C-alpha angles and dihedrals in degrees: 000000000000115000091234093056094045091051093049093050092047091053095043086060092048097044095048092047089049092052092046095048094045090051090051092048094049093046092052092042094053091046090052092052091051091052091051110046091176094059119120100250095194094050093045092050092049091050091051093049091048091052091051092046095245120142113242124212111254100196099069145019117281122228132193087258089061091048092051092047092052102035103030114023104033105110093184097060114073090202090063121079097251093041092050091052091048090050092047091050092049090053092046091052089063096050102041089130089060104043122057121265089243091058092049092048090050093053094041094050091046091053093048094050099047093093094052091046090053091052089050090049090055089057103034104025136271094280088077090062098038095048090049092053092050092049093049092048090051090048092052091048090051092048091050090049094051104034107036125083115236093250133122092289090058091047094054091049093050092042092057092046092049095050091048091049092054091049094049093046089053091050092050094050090048088069089071097049091078103037137076094205097110106167106037093032097051092046089051089054090051091049091049090055093046086243102115098101095036089053092049091052091049103039107014127235100317110105097204111174091225092054093045092050092048091049096050096041108030111021109122096199103046109087095212096054116111093239094052093047092047090051090051092049091048092051091050091053091046091052093045092056112021112194139188096211113155095197133029131346119271096186103109091204099044094046099065091041091052092046095053092042090055091045090054095041092056097034118136103250092203091066097032096104094046091050095042097113091054092048093048093047090051092049093052093046090049092053091051093046094047093047091052091048092049090050092049093049105037106024106018093164090073135073116236114254115223132185121226113280129240114258099239122202129201126013 
């Protein structure tokens, strides 16, 4: 497969996952603010922007309108929802011979309707825009699942999506490392990951922080857990470059992913919550390292794209 095509598919996967996850996060975040009218809007907005790696203005108070403008509607920033969709569509335009026509039509229509959805959001509320983005991301994922051959193109698309999912899950969980709001906050994290109902079916209605952390980091059956996404990414890399090595792993991207996956898989659940900051920092560093290694190996003509990092505190 041509390096240009592989790179475009990898970033389509990342950009669409970024848009989907950001829409989920914003929807849950806005709902949480509405449920708690006494919440400090400025502090909550700054925390959210820090988690998503977006710089926040320091000379004034920040409102939810500012957050939506920067994280949802900014078409120039690929880390914002609109910007990610624009970037995904630009990449898809260059690989139309590789993806299915249904996938291209889905991305193209989504791009063309963003402006009208923003206008509707200004009249009816941001949920109109955020729900639309989530639906279109789900539609694209379904079309990719049903219309693409399981070849290298598919693997690069899924690889990008999986790495982005791990990174966003780590960012979401980092919200709770600096807060004492255990019930509302942990349920918001579950909603942001699309895990609320799956968690309830698995563990019942008690939103215990230990259980929530285990579910989002270690659950082997939930597709948005960090462990599941890491396993998927590792399998994609293994299939992209089959080896007959008798000792060690020379793939610079697969090695850190396998190491952190093993670390999580055999983690002591009794100390998981206490060691959460270290686990989340390691996950984010692994995603950055793996992305740089993938770029160096498969599309060396490009510079790795990285999102802003979470400002971690403590050890």
